N, C-alpha and C positions, 0 to 999 in steps of 0.2 A: 627781707622779713615781711609778711602781710601783714595789712592793717588788722586784720582779727587775732593773729599771734602776737601783735603789739599790745591790744587790748587785752586779750588774755594774760600777759604779763603783768600788766599793770591792775586790771580790775580783779582777775581770778577768773575761771572759767564759770558760765553758766550753766554747766554740768555739774558743778560743786552742790548745787540746789535740786530740789525736789522738781520735777516735772510740773506745769499748771495743770496738765491732764495727760492721760495716759489711754489710746483711742482702744477697741476693740482688738486692733491688729498688732498691738503691741507699740505703735508709734508713740515716742513720747514728745510732747507739746511744750516751748515755754515759749510767752508771750515774749516780745522784744520791745517795752517799753518808750525808749528811745527812738528807735525807727519809725514806732507808731505815733508819737508825740511828732515826728519831723512831718510824716504824710499829714497827719490833720492840723496841725499847723498853718497858718496862711503864710504863703511866700510872700515876695517883694510886690508881687500883683494883686494879693488878696486871694489867690487859689489855694483850696484846701482839699483835702481828700479826708473828708469825716467819717466815710465809710468803710476806709481800708484800714486794715490791723497787718502788722507784721510778727510774723513767729519764725522761731527756730526749732525743727523738728530732727529727731534721731530714727532712724529705722531699725528694727530689730537686729540687720545686718551691719548696723555701726554706721551706717551713711549718714551725713548731716547736710540737711538742707536750708535754706530761708525761702520764706513763703511771705507772699503779700494775700491777703484774704479779703474779698469783699462780700460780705454777707456770709454765707456757705462756701464760696465758690472761690477757689485756687485762682488768682489772676494772673501770678507770675512765680517762677522757682529759679533760686541761682543758688551761687555758693559761698559771696564773699557780702560783708556790709558795707562794703564800697558800690558793689552791683545793686544793692537794695536801694541805695539813696541815689544813683543813677538812674533806676528804674522809677520812684518816687517822681524825681524831677520830670520825668518822661511824661509820666501819667498826667501830672499838673500841665504841663504843657500842653499837651492834647486836651486837657480838659478846656482850657483858654481858647483853645483854637476850635472846637466844637461849640462854645458859647458864642464865640464872635460869628461863625459864621451862622448860626441859629439867629442872632441879632441883627442880622443884614437885610 
């Protein structure tokens, strides 16, 4: 059983509540507060992604994706919550590397 299925059993489905918004193409959007908080909180090295938000979207055909958004730009798309967390960790690591290189 995937982590998403396990979470759904414990917490219920996000789809049980109304979407945060629906765009003109009929795509339903739900903000993922826990994943957004994970992106925006500082990690053990003090790195955070204050400009990143996590969203769950359902297309009109029923397909579901998880997105990371920076401003109005989709910077990543995946399927599982575990993949979202891994991508957030990778983005934080990349940000630290860029900052380290800039400070040399």
